[in-house]
C-alpha positions, 0 to 999 in steps of 0.5 A: 759762791765764796763764803765764810768757812767757819759755820757753826753747823760744820762743827756739829757732826749731827747737824743734818740728822736733826732735820726731821725730813732728812732723817726720814729720807735717810731711813727710806734710802737705807731700807731701799739700799738694804732691799736692793743689796739683799736681792743683788747678793741672792741673784749673784749666788743663784746665777753662779750656782746655775751656771758656774760661769764668770761671764754670765755672772758679769752679765747681771751687771750689764742687764741692769746698766743698759736700761739705767743708762738708756733712761738716765737723761729722760729721768733727769729731765723728769726729775727737774720737771715733776715733783721729785717725791712723786718720781721717787714714789712711782719708781719705788712701786715699779721696783717692788713689782719687778723684784716681786717677779723674782719670787715668782720665777724662783718658785718655778724651777721648771721655768728656769730649766726650760728658759735658762737664766734669761728670765732673771736677766729680764727682771734685772733689766726692769729694776735697772729702769727703776734705778735710772729714775731713782738715781737722779731723784734722790740726790736732787731731793736731798739738796732741798731738805737741808740748808746749803751750809750742812749739805756736806754733812748730809752727804756724809750721813747719807753715804754712811747710811748707804754703806751700812745698808750695803754691809747689812744687805751683803751679809744678810743676803748671804746668810738668808740663802745660806740658812734657808736654802731658798731664793724665794724666802730671800727675795721675799725679804728683799721686797718687804724691805722695799715696802718699808722704804716706800712707807717712810718716803711717804712721810717726807715733806713734799717740796716744790720744784725749784724755778728754772732760770729759762725755758728750754726745748726738750732737746736742750733740757735733755742735754743740759746736764752733759753740757754743764758737766763737760764745761766744768773741769772739776766735775768732769775729772772727778766723775771720770776718775771714779768711772774708770777706777770702779770700772777697772778696780772693782772686784766685788762681782768675782768674790763668789769665785774667789771664795771657792777657787782661791780662798777654798772656803768649802762649806762656809762659802756662802757665808764667806761671800756675804762677809767679803762683800760686806767688808768694803762697806764696813770700812766705809762706815768706819771712815764715814763716822770719822769724816763726820768730824774730820771732813776731807773738803779743805784739800778735796782734790788731793785727798780724792787722788790719794784715796783712789790710789789707796783703793787700787793698791788694796784691790791688787793686794786682795787678788794676791791674798790666799788668806780669808782674814787678809782678804777681808782686811784689804777689802775693808781698807778699800771701802775706807778709801772709797768712802773718802772718794764718795764724800768728796764727789758727792759734795762736789755734786751738791755744791757746784750744781744749780738747784734747777739742774740737780736732776739732770746733772745727777743723771749724768753723775749716775751715768758716770758713777752708778753704771760703772759698778754694773759695767765693771761687773761685766769687765770683771767677768770678761777679764777673768775669762780672758786673763784668769781670775787673780791676774785680771784683778791685779791688772784692774788694781794697777790700772786704777793707780795709773788712772789716778796718776793721769788725773793728777797730771791732766786736771790741775783744777781738781788737784788744787780743789778746796771745797770749803770755798764753795760753801 
């Protein structure tokens, strides 16, 4: 739908935050991300300390991505058939129980000696199931909480909150295990943060489901999201661009190895890992604040492609750096470029998806985007084992550039996209 692009709300950088339900929803997601990120950092450090193996670090991501992908289509169907707040609440409870199991396993050193790190992978597998349902539920419910005219603004603040939680969780996870020396304490903090998230979510208004346009069989409903995305060149190319850019350009999984083997941080290694993992989120937060006033939606396609190119260059530069300060700055800039991409992609999802299909289309988006982070961790581990640590990350950055160039040539509708026309 085309409309007047001079909405009063668009001039108000805080328009979405003035909505009570959105603000509660925002903080619920903030504490969810905070808890998950603390857990992620601690699991990565724990596996690296126990094994010292790149590939086994990368398998953490695969352990979560496999169930995430496996349940996504079913989750999308459920989110479009069951009240979305209920889906989020039950998924959070399951995530809390799974995360609590990490406390139990870590408190049993003899169990880890006998079974190896398999119990950790098994628990992360369970958290992946929970994420598979939370992934489509959150964006689908967000679109019900605010008017269409401020969906882009809501997406910007949601992304900024997510990045803030990411940076706090990254630094906090490293500091917690570094200062306490205890994975049990660190995992306990993570579970506490998830409980706060659940409590806040319960106070958000319980919105009814949008009416479906027609009755569908189970098979038709499960595949409707894929059919919709694959028939939309803009959505398909934007999702694919991010999938392959993150798959090849992600370096976060290898940060513990860079801290020890390239940057030689010594006794500051654990703190340095937390800071480096936080750097992209710091850049994203700063960019997110700027985008609240200067949205990148008018020339969205062009801005998306520029952002992906900038991301790839920063990742390649990080691989070549031997300075902690330079590495931090490059990762910070990579986060700033990535934030532009996230905001544009999120706005595409919100503005081009019918209300009754948001769960299923968000599930497809999750398969493209969410799983790419975890599979990217595996790719990073495999590439580092095969090519060497630094060479593999340079290769990934260069591949990201080539992917952006390919998208420019093959997706003219994305290249010319102006999202302001869809408000």
